[in-house]
C-alpha positions in Angstrom: 4.5 -36.9 9.5 6.7 -34.4 7.6 7.6 -31.0 8.9 5.2 -29.3 6.4 2.3 -31.5 7.5 3.0 -30.8 11.2 3.1 -27.1 10.5 -0.2 -27.3 8.6 -1.8 -29.2 11.3 -0.6 -26.7 13.9 -1.9 -23.8 11.9 -5.4 -25.4 11.5 -5.6 -25.8 15.3 -5.0 -22.1 16.0 -8.2 -20.1 16.3 -8.9 -17.7 13.5 -8.0 -14.1 14.2 -10.8 -11.6 14.3 -9.9 -8.9 11.7 -10.4 -5.9 13.9 -7.8 -3.8 12.1 -9.7 -4.3 8.8 -13.0 -3.3 10.6 -11.3 -0.3 12.1 -10.0 0.9 8.7 -13.4 0.5 7.1 -15.1 2.4 9.9 -12.5 5.2 9.8 -13.2 5.7 6.0 -16.9 5.7 6.6 -16.8 8.1 9.5 -14.5 10.5 7.6 -16.8 10.4 4.5 -19.9 11.2 6.7 -18.0 13.9 8.4 -17.1 15.5 5.1 -20.7 15.5 4.1 -21.8 17.2 7.3 -19.1 19.9 6.8 -20.5 21.2 3.6 -18.9 21.5 0.1 -16.5 24.3 0.9 -15.1 23.0 4.1 -15.0 19.4 2.9 -13.0 20.4 -0.2 -10.5 22.2 2.0 -10.1 19.1 4.2 -9.7 16.8 1.1 -6.9 19.0 -0.1 -5.3 19.0 3.4 -5.4 15.3 4.0 -4.8 14.3 0.4 -1.6 15.0 -1.6 -0.5 16.8 -4.7 2.4 15.2 -6.7 4.2 18.5 -7.3 4.2 19.3 -3.5 5.5 15.9 -2.6 8.3 15.9 -5.2 9.3 19.4 -4.3 9.5 18.4 -0.6 11.6 15.3 -1.4 13.9 17.4 -3.6 15.2 19.2 -0.5 18.6 18.0 0.5 18.0 18.0 4.3 15.9 15.0 5.3 14.6 17.0 8.3 12.7 19.2 5.8 10.7 16.1 4.8 8.7 16.2 8.1 5.9 18.0 6.5 2.1 17.5 6.1 2.6 17.2 2.3 4.6 14.0 2.8 2.2 12.6 5.5 -0.6 13.0 2.9 0.8 10.0 1.1 -0.7 7.9 4.0 -3.6 10.0 5.1 -5.0 10.1 1.6 -5.7 6.4 1.9 -8.7 7.3 4.1 -10.2 10.1 2.0 -12.7 9.5 -0.8 -14.5 11.8 -3.1 -17.8 10.0 -3.5 -19.7 7.0 -2.2 -19.0 4.9 -5.3 -15.3 5.4 -4.9 -15.5 4.5 -1.2 -17.8 1.5 -1.7 -15.6 0.0 -4.4 -12.5 0.3 -2.3 -14.1 -1.1 0.9 -15.7 -4.0 -1.0 -12.3 -5.2 -2.4 -10.6 -4.5 1.0 -13.2 -6.6 2.8 -13.2 -9.5 0.3 -9.4 -9.9 0.4 -8.5 -8.3 3.7 -10.1 -10.8 6.0 -7.9 -13.7 4.9 -4.8 -11.5 4.8 -5.2 -10.2 8.3 -5.9 -13.6 9.7 -2.8 -14.9 7.9 -0.3 -12.2 8.8 -1.7 -10.8 12.1 -3.1 -7.4 13.0 0.1 -5.3 13.2 1.6 -6.6 10.0 -1.8 -6.1 8.2 -1.9 -2.5 9.3 1.7 -2.0 8.2 1.1 -3.6 4.9 -1.9 -1.4 4.1 -0.3 1.9 5.4 3.3 1.4 4.3 2.6 -0.2 0.9 -0.3 2.1 0.2 1.9 5.1 1.0 4.7 3.8 -1.3 2.1 3.3 -4.1 1.1 6.9 -3.7 4.7 7.9 -3.7 5.0 6.2 -7.1 2.1 8.2 -8.3 3.7 11.4 -7.1 6.9 10.5 -8.9 5.1 9.6 -12.1 3.0 12.8 -12.1 5.9 15.0 -11.0 4.9 18.6 -11.6 1.1 18.0 -11.5 -1.0 19.8 -9.0 -3.7 17.1 -9.3 -5.3 16.1 -6.0 -4.9 12.4 -5.3 -6.9 10.6 -2.6 -8.4 7.2 -2.0 -7.4 3.8 -0.5 -6.8 2.2 -3.9 -3.0 1.9 -3.4 -3.4 0.2 0.0 -6.3 -2.0 -1.2 -4.3 -3.1 -4.2 -1.4 -4.0 -2.0 -3.7 -6.2 0.1 -4.9 -7.9 -3.0 -1.3 -8.5 -4.0 -0.5 -10.0 -0.6 -3.5 -12.3 -0.9 -2.4 -13.6 -4.2 1.2 -14.1 -3.0 0.0 -16.0 0.1 -2.9 -18.0 -1.4 -2.1 -18.5 -5.1 -3.9 -21.8 -5.2 -7.2 -20.8 -3.5 -10.5 -20.7 -5.2 -13.1 -17.9 -4.7 -16.8 -18.2 -4.7 -18.5 -16.0 -7.2 -22.0 -15.5 -8.5 -21.7 -15.5 -12.3 -24.6 -14.1 -14.4 -25.9 -16.6 -17.0 -28.8 -14.9 -18.8 -31.6 -14.3 -16.3 -30.0 -16.5 -13.7 -27.0 -16.3 -11.3 -24.8 -19.4 -11.1 -22.5 -19.8 -8.1 -19.1 -21.1 -9.0 -15.6 -21.6 -7.5 -13.1 -19.7 -9.6 -9.3 -19.8 -9.1 -8.1 -16.7 -7.3 -5.3 -16.4 -9.8 -7.8 -16.0 -12.6 -10.0 -13.5 -10.7 -7.0 -11.3 -9.6 -5.2 -11.7 -12.8 -8.2 -10.4 -14.7 -8.5 -7.5 -12.3 -4.8 -6.6 -12.6 -4.9 -6.7 -16.4 -7.6 -4.1 -16.3 -5.7 -1.9 -13.9 -2.6 -2.2 -16.1 -4.6 -1.2 -19.2 -6.2 1.8 -17.4 -2.8 2.8 -16.1 -1.2 2.8 -19.6 -4.1 3.9 -21.8 -6.8 5.3 -19.4 -7.2 8.9 -18.3 -6.3 10.2 -14.9 -9.5 11.3 -13.2 -9.7 14.1 -10.6 -9.3 11.8 -7.7 -8.3 8.3 -8.9 -4.7 7.5 -9.9 -4.6 4.2 -11.8 -0.8 3.7 -11.4 -1.4 3.4 -7.6 -3.4 0.2 -8.3 -0.5 -1.3 -10.3 2.2 -0.2 -7.9 0.3 -1.3 -4.8 -0.4 -4.7 -6.2 3.2 -5.4 -7.2 4.4 -4.2 -3.8 1.9 -6.5 -2.2 3.0 -9.6 -4.1 6.7 -8.9 -3.2 5.8 -8.4 0.4 3.9 -11.7 0.5 6.9 -13.5 -1.0 9.1 -12.1 1.8 6.5 -13.2 4.4 6.5 -16.7 3.1 10.1 -17.0 4.1 8.8 -17.2 7.7 5.9 -19.7 7.5 5.7 -20.3 11.2 4.5 -16.7 11.7 1.6 -17.1 9.2 -1.8 -18.8 9.3 -2.2 -20.2 5.8 -5.3 -22.4 6.0 -6.0 -24.4 2.9 -9.8 -23.6 2.7 -11.3 -21.7 -0.2 -13.0 -18.3 0.2 
């Protein structure tokens, strides 16, 4: 038996990790959204501005020469903004994508690395948005950068997987196994088009999707250099 086959056999014998970090992140987003509703419009708007970030404030802070001046809430907003959402549709969309792709990623990389991938890469995606919109006082919130990073990690770790989808055919729904590369490739193409040609809404920054996804793919390629630390089962989703 070759080394690759032995490694695959060992990975399949290991019990699947329960994705408790993914569950915790989803619950945090839900609790925060419910809390904002209970606060009322005025207070919730103030909290959104406190925990979110504005590109002009971030870039002004990073323009200071002394790194000690960077320890400010404006910079922390690059990460805390990942848990803030303006409306239920925004939240539901992000959590749906995070759940679909996050389970396999957390089981593959482990709990700590999953948390770091979401928070660190999501924060870097938001930093790219701040750099691209330098001078704008637009409020940016949402988990899109972190979710897109997890999608990128998924593609980098499981490029050959197939995903089960219900495809509408007239009045009927047909279940089919579709290559993950096709599904994610189509999604990324839309994000790229929106990023280049689409408008920037009040709370959604399309460039964060593109940046997060590319960062996720690169992180996955680095993780693949250490296959013994991963659980890469060959099953489809």
